DOGU-260292 format. One line per field, with one value per atom (N, C-alpha, C): residue number from 1; x, y, z; chain. Coordinates in steps of 0.2 Angstrom, whole numbers. Example, Ala and Ser with C-alpha at 12.3 -4.5 7.8 and 13.67 -1.06 7.14 Angstrom:
// residues 2
num (1;1;1;2;2;2)
east (66;62;66;64;68;64)
north (-28;-22;-16;-11;-5;0)
up (39;39;39;35;36;39)
chaine (A;A;A;A;A;A)
***
This chain:
// residues 109
num (1;1;1;2;2;2;3;3;3;4;4;4;5;5;5;6;6;6;7;7;7;8;8;8;9;9;9;10;10;10;11;11;11;12;12;12;13;13;13;14;14;14;15;15;15;16;16;16;17;17;17;18;18;18;19;19;19;20;20;20;21;21;21;22;22;22;23;23;23;24;24;24;25;25;25;26;26;26;27;27;27;28;28;28;29;29;29;30;30;30;31;31;31;32;32;32;33;33;33;34;34;34;35;35;35;36;36;36;37;37;37;38;38;38;39;39;39;40;40;40;41;41;41;42;42;42;43;43;43;44;44;44;45;45;45;46;46;46;47;47;47;48;48;48;49;49;49;50;50;50;51;51;51;52;52;52;53;53;53;54;54;54;55;55;55;56;56;56;57;57;57;58;58;58;59;59;59;60;60;60;61;61;61;62;62;62;63;63;63;64;64;64;65;65;65;66;66;66;67;67;67;68;68;68;69;69;69;70;70;70;71;71;71;72;72;72;73;73;73;74;74;74;75;75;75;76;76;76;77;77;77;78;78;78;79;79;79;80;80;80;81;81;81;82;82;82;83;83;83;84;84;84;85;85;85;86;86;86;87;87;87;88;88;88;89;89;89;90;90;90;91;91;91;92;92;92;93;93;93;94;94;94;95;95;95;96;96;96;97;97;97;98;98;98;99;99;99;100;100;100;101;101;101;102;102;102;103;103;103;104;104;104;105;105;105;106;106;106;107;107;107;108;108;108;109;109;109)
east (15;12;9;5;2;3;2;5;3;-2;-6;-4;0;1;8;10;14;16;23;24;30;30;35;36;41;46;45;43;44;49;52;57;53;45;43;34;33;27;22;25;22;21;25;28;22;21;16;10;9;2;-2;3;1;1;4;5;-2;-2;-9;-16;-15;-22;-23;-16;-20;-21;-19;-20;-28;-33;-38;-40;-35;-34;-36;-39;-39;-35;-32;-27;-32;-28;-31;-28;-30;-27;-21;-17;-10;-10;-6;-6;2;4;14;15;18;22;18;11;8;6;5;2;-3;-4;-12;-13;-21;-22;-25;-27;-28;-34;-38;-45;-44;-46;-47;-53;-55;-60;-60;-67;-68;-69;-65;-67;-64;-67;-63;-60;-54;-51;-48;-51;-47;-42;-39;-32;-31;-25;-25;-26;-27;-27;-36;-40;-47;-48;-46;-46;-48;-53;-54;-50;-47;-46;-50;-56;-60;-59;-60;-57;-50;-46;-39;-39;-44;-42;-47;-49;-56;-51;-46;-42;-38;-37;-35;-27;-25;-19;-15;-9;-7;-1;1;6;10;18;21;26;28;34;38;43;50;56;54;56;52;55;51;47;43;40;47;45;48;54;53;56;54;58;54;48;46;38;37;34;31;25;24;14;15;10;8;1;1;-8;-9;-15;-17;-23;-19;-24;-30;-35;-42;-47;-49;-54;-56;-58;-61;-54;-49;-46;-41;-44;-39;-33;-31;-23;-19;-25;-20;-20;-24;-21;-15;-15;-10;-3;-4;1;3;-1;0;5;3;6;14;14;20;25;23;28;29;24;26;34;32;39;44;43;49;53;49;53;57;56;58;64;64;68;69;73;72;76;79;84;81;76;72;64;65;60;52;46;41;43;41;42;35;35;29;31;25;26;30;31;36;43;45;53;54)
north (-2;-8;-12;-16;-20;-28;-31;-39;-42;-39;-44;-42;-37;-31;-36;-32;-34;-29;-27;-21;-21;-19;-20;-15;-15;-6;-8;-2;-1;3;4;9;14;17;21;23;27;26;25;27;25;19;15;7;3;7;3;5;12;13;8;7;1;-5;-8;-13;-16;-9;-10;-11;-7;-5;-12;-15;-21;-27;-25;-32;-30;-25;-22;-19;-15;-9;-5;2;8;11;16;23;29;32;37;43;47;55;58;60;62;68;70;76;76;78;81;74;76;69;66;66;63;56;51;45;44;39;37;31;32;27;21;15;10;7;4;-2;-6;-13;-17;-16;-15;-15;-7;-6;2;7;12;17;24;27;36;37;37;39;45;51;55;57;63;66;63;62;60;65;72;77;76;75;73;68;63;57;58;57;57;51;52;45;38;39;32;31;38;32;30;34;30;23;24;16;10;13;9;6;10;7;0;-3;-9;-8;0;0;7;7;15;12;19;19;25;24;32;31;37;38;42;39;40;47;54;57;62;64;68;63;64;62;55;49;45;43;45;41;35;30;24;25;19;19;14;13;7;8;1;-1;-6;-4;-9;-10;-17;-19;-23;-20;-26;-29;-36;-42;-41;-43;-41;-48;-51;-55;-55;-49;-46;-47;-46;-44;-52;-54;-61;-60;-68;-70;-67;-70;-68;-62;-57;-48;-47;-50;-47;-50;-56;-60;-55;-53;-52;-41;-39;-35;-36;-39;-42;-47;-48;-51;-47;-42;-36;-31;-30;-27;-32;-38;-41;-42;-41;-41;-35;-30;-25;-23;-25;-29;-36;-40;-47;-49;-44;-48;-45;-41;-39;-41;-47;-52;-47;-48;-43;-44;-38;-38;-41;-46;-47;-48;-50;-49;-53;-58;-63;-64;-58;-56;-57)
up (60;57;63;62;67;65;71;70;63;59;55;48;48;41;38;32;27;24;24;20;16;10;4;1;-1;-5;-12;-16;-23;-25;-31;-35;-34;-35;-36;-33;-31;-29;-36;-42;-48;-50;-47;-47;-42;-35;-32;-34;-36;-37;-43;-47;-53;-51;-45;-43;-40;-36;-32;-32;-39;-45;-50;-52;-55;-50;-42;-39;-35;-39;-36;-31;-28;-24;-25;-23;-23;-19;-22;-18;-20;-13;-12;-16;-15;-19;-15;-20;-20;-16;-9;-8;-4;-8;-7;-4;2;4;8;11;17;14;18;16;9;7;3;6;7;8;4;6;1;4;-2;1;-5;-3;-9;-11;-18;-21;-24;-27;-29;-26;-22;-18;-22;-19;-21;-13;-13;-8;-6;-1;-2;1;0;3;11;13;20;23;23;28;28;24;25;28;30;32;41;43;50;52;58;60;61;61;58;53;49;41;41;42;42;46;51;55;51;46;40;35;33;27;30;23;21;22;22;22;18;18;15;11;7;2;5;6;8;5;2;-3;1;0;4;0;-1;-5;-8;-14;-19;-25;-30;-35;-37;-39;-41;-36;-30;-24;-23;-20;-18;-14;-12;-10;-7;2;4;4;5;5;11;15;21;20;20;20;25;28;35;32;37;34;37;31;32;30;33;29;22;21;14;7;10;5;2;-3;-6;-6;-4;-4;-9;-15;-22;-24;-20;-22;-17;-12;-7;-11;-13;-17;-22;-27;-31;-31;-27;-24;-23;-17;-16;-20;-26;-32;-35;-37;-40;-37;-31;-25;-25;-25;-26;-35;-38;-45;-46;-41;-40;-38;-30;-25;-24;-28;-28;-21;-19;-13;-7;-6;-2;0;6;6;10;8;11;19;24;31;33;37;42;48;51;61;62;59;63;60;59;56;48)
chaine (A;A;A;A;A;A;A;A;A;A;A;A;A;A;A;A;A;A;A;A;A;A;A;A;A;A;A;A;A;A;A;A;A;A;A;A;A;A;A;A;A;A;A;A;A;A;A;A;A;A;A;A;A;A;A;A;A;A;A;A;A;A;A;A;A;A;A;A;A;A;A;A;A;A;A;A;A;A;A;A;A;A;A;A;A;A;A;A;A;A;A;A;A;A;A;A;A;A;A;A;A;A;A;A;A;A;A;A;A;A;A;A;A;A;A;A;A;A;A;A;A;A;A;A;A;A;A;A;A;A;A;A;A;A;A;A;A;A;A;A;A;A;A;A;A;A;A;A;A;A;A;A;A;A;A;A;A;A;A;A;A;A;A;A;A;A;A;A;A;A;A;A;A;A;A;A;A;A;A;A;A;A;A;A;A;A;A;A;A;A;A;A;A;A;A;A;A;A;A;A;A;A;A;A;A;A;A;A;A;A;A;A;A;A;A;A;A;A;A;A;A;A;A;A;A;A;A;A;A;A;A;A;A;A;A;A;A;A;A;A;A;A;A;A;A;A;A;A;A;A;A;A;A;A;A;A;A;A;A;A;A;A;A;A;A;A;A;A;A;A;A;A;A;A;A;A;A;A;A;A;A;A;A;A;A;A;A;A;A;A;A;A;A;A;A;A;A;A;A;A;A;A;A;A;A;A;A;A;A;A;A;A;A;A;A;A;A;A;A;A;A;A;A;A;A;A;A)
***
């Protein structure tokens, strides 16, 4: 996680995808247990294995599922000028509703 990122955890990858899409993010295609890229806006993001290093670097973040389908998932969003704070706040608020005692991780603690 870079110094300008935020990471939140959801009870399932489905919950994470719903929150991201509701906030205006596109989520990459599912590929077993590999991460899924996320970008703010309307994009068709390929499976992780089909993304070059440059493609991965240009993502606004990623979603990682921690186990089999339905397992908890973490979302990391990289800070970028084109992502409205309102969209990031919407994702973090959804995560906090799922885990009210777990604050988002930020670079400053």
